[in-house]
Structures are given as C-alpha cells and as structure tokens.
C-alpha positions in Angstrom: 70.3 35.7 56.6 67.2 37.5 57.7 66.1 36.3 61.1 62.8 34.5 61.4 61.4 35.1 64.9 59.3 31.8 64.9 62.4 29.8 63.9 64.5 31.4 66.6 61.9 30.7 69.3 61.7 27.1 68.0 65.4 26.8 68.5 65.2 28.2 72.0 62.4 25.9 72.8 64.4 22.9 71.6 67.5 23.8 73.6 65.6 24.5 76.8 63.3 21.5 76.5 65.2 19.7 79.2 64.8 22.7 81.7 62.2 21.9 84.4 61.8 25.2 86.2 62.8 28.8 85.3 62.9 31.6 87.8 63.7 35.2 86.9 65.2 37.5 89.6 64.1 41.1 89.0 64.1 44.5 90.7 63.2 48.0 89.5 66.2 49.4 91.5 70.0 48.8 91.3 71.9 47.9 94.3 69.2 46.0 96.1 70.9 42.6 96.0 69.5 40.9 93.0 72.8 39.3 92.0 73.5 38.3 95.6 70.1 36.6 95.9 70.4 34.9 92.5 73.7 33.5 93.6 72.5 32.3 97.0 69.3 30.9 95.4 71.5 28.9 93.1 73.8 27.7 95.9 70.7 26.9 98.1 69.0 24.8 95.4 72.3 23.1 94.4 72.7 22.0 98.0 70.6 19.1 96.9 73.1 17.1 94.9 70.3 15.3 93.0 69.3 18.7 91.5 70.9 20.2 88.5 71.1 24.0 88.7 72.0 26.6 86.2 72.6 30.3 86.8 72.3 32.6 83.8 73.5 36.3 84.3 71.9 38.6 81.7 73.2 41.7 83.4 75.4 42.6 80.5 76.8 46.0 81.6 77.3 44.9 85.3 78.0 41.2 85.3 78.8 40.5 89.0 77.9 36.8 89.1 81.4 35.5 87.9 83.0 37.2 91.1 80.2 36.1 93.4 80.4 32.5 92.3 84.3 32.5 92.6 84.6 32.2 88.7 86.4 35.4 87.8 89.0 34.9 84.9 87.2 31.8 83.8 86.4 31.4 80.0 83.6 30.0 78.0 84.4 26.8 76.1 82.8 26.1 72.7 82.0 22.4 71.9 80.2 20.7 69.1 77.0 21.2 71.0 77.4 24.8 71.7 78.9 26.8 74.6 79.6 25.0 77.8 78.7 26.6 81.1 81.4 27.2 83.7 80.8 24.9 86.6 81.1 25.8 90.3 80.1 22.3 91.4 79.2 19.4 89.3 75.5 20.2 89.6 75.8 24.1 89.3 76.7 25.7 86.0 77.0 29.4 85.3 76.9 31.5 82.2 77.7 35.3 82.1 79.0 37.9 79.6 81.7 38.3 82.3 83.2 35.1 80.9 83.5 36.6 77.4 85.5 39.8 78.5 89.2 39.9 78.5 89.3 41.6 81.9 86.7 42.2 84.6 87.4 45.9 84.2 86.3 45.9 80.5 83.3 48.1 79.9 80.4 46.6 77.8 79.2 49.6 75.7 76.3 48.1 73.6 73.0 49.3 72.2 69.8 47.3 72.7 70.0 45.0 69.6 73.5 43.7 70.5 72.4 42.9 74.1 69.3 41.1 72.8 71.5 39.2 70.3 73.6 37.9 73.2 70.8 37.0 75.5 69.3 35.0 72.5 72.6 33.3 72.1 72.8 32.4 75.7 69.4 30.7 75.5 70.0 29.1 72.2 73.7 28.1 72.1 74.5 27.2 75.7 74.6 23.5 76.2 73.0 23.2 79.7 72.0 19.7 79.6 69.2 18.4 81.8 68.3 21.1 84.4 66.0 21.1 87.4 66.3 25.0 88.0 67.4 27.8 85.6 67.9 31.0 87.7 68.2 34.1 85.5 69.8 37.2 87.1 68.6 40.4 85.3 69.8 44.0 85.3 67.7 46.6 87.1 64.6 48.0 85.6 62.3 47.0 82.8 64.4 47.5 79.8 65.3 45.8 76.6 67.0 42.9 78.3 63.8 42.1 80.3 61.5 42.2 77.3 64.0 40.0 75.4 64.3 37.3 78.1 60.5 37.2 78.6 59.9 37.0 74.8 62.6 34.3 74.2 61.5 32.3 77.2 57.9 32.5 76.2 58.9 29.6 73.8 59.3 27.5 76.9 57.6 28.2 80.2 58.7 30.5 83.0 57.6 29.5 86.6 57.7 33.1 87.6 59.8 36.0 88.9 61.1 36.8 92.4 61.3 40.5 92.9 63.9 42.1 95.2 63.5 45.3 97.2 64.8 47.1 100.2 62.5 48.6 102.8 62.6 52.3 101.9 60.1 54.1 99.7 62.5 55.0 96.9 63.2 51.3 96.3 59.4 50.3 96.7 58.5 52.9 94.2 60.6 51.3 91.5 59.5 47.8 92.5 55.9 48.7 92.0 56.8 49.5 88.4 58.4 46.0 88.2 55.2 44.4 89.4 53.2 46.2 86.9 55.7 45.2 84.2 55.2 41.5 85.2 51.4 41.9 85.0 51.7 43.5 81.5 53.9 40.8 80.1 51.9 38.0 81.9 55.0 37.0 83.9 53.8 35.2 87.1 55.2 36.7 90.3 56.4 34.1 92.8 56.8 36.8 95.4 58.9 39.6 96.9 61.9 39.5 99.0 62.8 42.4 101.3 66.5 42.5 101.4 68.6 44.6 103.9 65.7 44.4 106.3 67.2 45.7 109.6 70.6 45.0 111.0 71.4 43.1 114.1 74.5 44.3 115.9 76.8 41.4 116.4 78.0 42.9 119.8 74.9 44.2 121.5 72.3 42.2 119.5 70.1 45.2 119.1 68.4 45.7 115.8 68.7 48.9 113.8 66.7 50.0 110.7 69.4 50.9 108.3 66.9 51.6 105.6 63.7 52.8 107.5 60.5 51.3 106.1 58.8 54.8 106.1 55.7 53.6 104.1 55.4 50.1 105.8 58.1 48.4 103.8 57.6 45.4 101.5 55.0 43.9 103.8 52.6 46.7 103.3 53.3 47.0 99.5 52.6 43.3 99.1 49.2 43.5 101.0 48.3 46.5 98.8 49.2 44.9 95.6 48.1 41.4 96.5 51.5 39.6 95.9 53.3 37.3 98.3 56.1 38.4 100.6 58.5 35.5 100.5 60.5 36.8 103.4 62.8 39.4 104.8 66.6 39.0 104.9 68.5 41.1 107.5 71.8 42.9 106.6 74.9 40.8 107.6 78.3 42.2 106.8 79.4 38.6 106.1 77.2 38.5 103.0 79.2 41.2 101.3 82.5 39.5 102.4 81.4 36.1 101.1 80.3 37.5 97.7 83.5 39.4 97.3 85.5 36.2 98.0 83.3 34.1 95.7 82.0 31.9 98.5 78.5 30.8 99.5 77.3 32.8 102.5 74.9 30.0 103.3 77.7 27.6 104.0 80.2 30.3 105.4 77.6 31.5 108.0 75.1 28.7 108.6 74.0 30.1 112.0 73.3 33.7 110.8 69.7 34.9 110.9 70.1 36.0 107.3 71.0 32.4 106.4 67.8 31.1 108.2 65.8 33.6 106.3 67.3 32.7 103.0 66.7 29.0 103.6 63.0 29.7 104.3 62.6 31.7 101.2 64.4 29.2 99.0 62.1 26.5 100.3 59.1 28.6 99.6 60.4 29.1 96.0 60.9 25.3 95.6 57.4 24.6 96.9 55.9 27.3 94.5 57.8 25.6 91.6 56.7 22.2 92.5 53.1 23.3 92.8 53.2 25.1 89.4 54.8 22.0 87.8 52.0 19.8 89.4 49.3 22.1 88.0 50.8 22.3 84.5 50.9 18.5 84.4 47.3 18.3 85.4 46.3 20.7 82.6 48.3 18.6 80.0 
C-alpha cells in the first residue's frame, strides 16, 4: 500500500500520546559518550520509582545500548498491542535494533529508507504504555536518522535535545554543526554536556586535561552560541567498566565526582522538562 505521511504521523501521535517528555541525545561526533550519557540519564531518571522511563536506541549501525543496559542477548516480544520493550527495571524499558539481531557481532548494512522504516516502526509499533520520559539515543551526525526522528516526533512534541561534546576543537567543530541542525529543524536545545572533561588521578588526586580545551572548550562555545552548558563530566575509568558490565555507574560509584556531575545535569534536564511542560499547559 502506498504510504500516506499524514496517516503515518497520526499513528505515531496516537501511540506516543501517553509520553509526557521526549529528550533527544545528539552529537556531531562519534565516540564522545552519547550512549553512555543516554543510559545514565535513563538510570538517573528511573531512580525515582514513581517515574516511568523509556530508552529508545536509534543508532542502527552501532547499537551499544543493549550491552550498556545489561540486556545483551534479549529479544523483542510481539504482543497484540505491538512490540514490547525489554525492561531493565519495572519502570525502565528499552528498545534497540540490537534486540532484533541474531548476534551482537552482526553488521547492519542498510540504506537510508530501511533505517527510516525501522525508526518509524519503533515509534509506531512499540507499546511503551504511559511514560514520563522517552530518551532517544541517536547516531553521530546530522543524517537520515536524525531527520526521520525529528519528522516523526513532530507529530507529538519534543522537549528538546541534549548535545554531547568533548573539550577539544575537533569535537566542538562538529557540535557547532549539530547546534545549527537543531536551529534549522526547530528542535529546542536543552543544553550541552562536556564529557571527558579532565581526569582526576585516583592516586595523586591531580587533574590532567586528557583532551585539552585549546579553544576554550564547551564553555566558550556555549557562550558564543548562546546555548546552556548543562555541566562537565570528568573522565572516570569506572564509567567504561560499568558500561561494559551493563551496570549503572551512578549506583556503582556513588561518590565519584563524575556521578555528582551527572546528578546535577540530570536534575537540570528534569527542571527544564517540567518548566517546558508548565509553559505548554499555560498556552493550551
């Protein structure tokens, strides 16, 4: 049957009607910690048992969310009401192309239209139920997947995007493109997170700049472009270890400076969403 874009958007809107807040995690650069951030944002929000959180991984060629959430080898189940997410906790559900592959080593070699089709399916066919926060982990860049997710989610509403960078200029350069992309597609920017921002040696407690902020880092960029800097997260080797083991770094290393930084950032995102929601209700 020929696809009717208006009908498709209506189906997405219907399915996502019970989603209160949607946050996209973006970056122009690969390897800056988007999936790690998405996973920890989901864990942090789900720490409040009264909140229902969903994590959607649309990184189709490099789905790392299943491993980070400790769900490798899980499969998606189909029910009468669509696909069921895979649950980490009762209030934290996850969906990823990783659950559709027969092995984590399988390569997904798809052209744009097929990727777009899967993203649409994730939004239209996954039975998320009532959700307070839908976190969307995206691939690097400003490619097909980003245009698709923004287009499909335009049927509902997106609170905004969190943009991840590291301090060095090669990363900031790509992130400036991402900020321009958000402006072009009218996607609100919640703010920027500077990841891998210095390293505190566990033995001598001295701080080293692993990625030197030669041009002033995210702070200077945010001032120049008039976007919020949500915070800086220092490097901690335990973050990588926890991700590889599928555990939440926030609960594994509650005293780490990185955890404190994450908690502040997550709180700022929550406050932004609440404020956003309040303003929307006033308009309605």
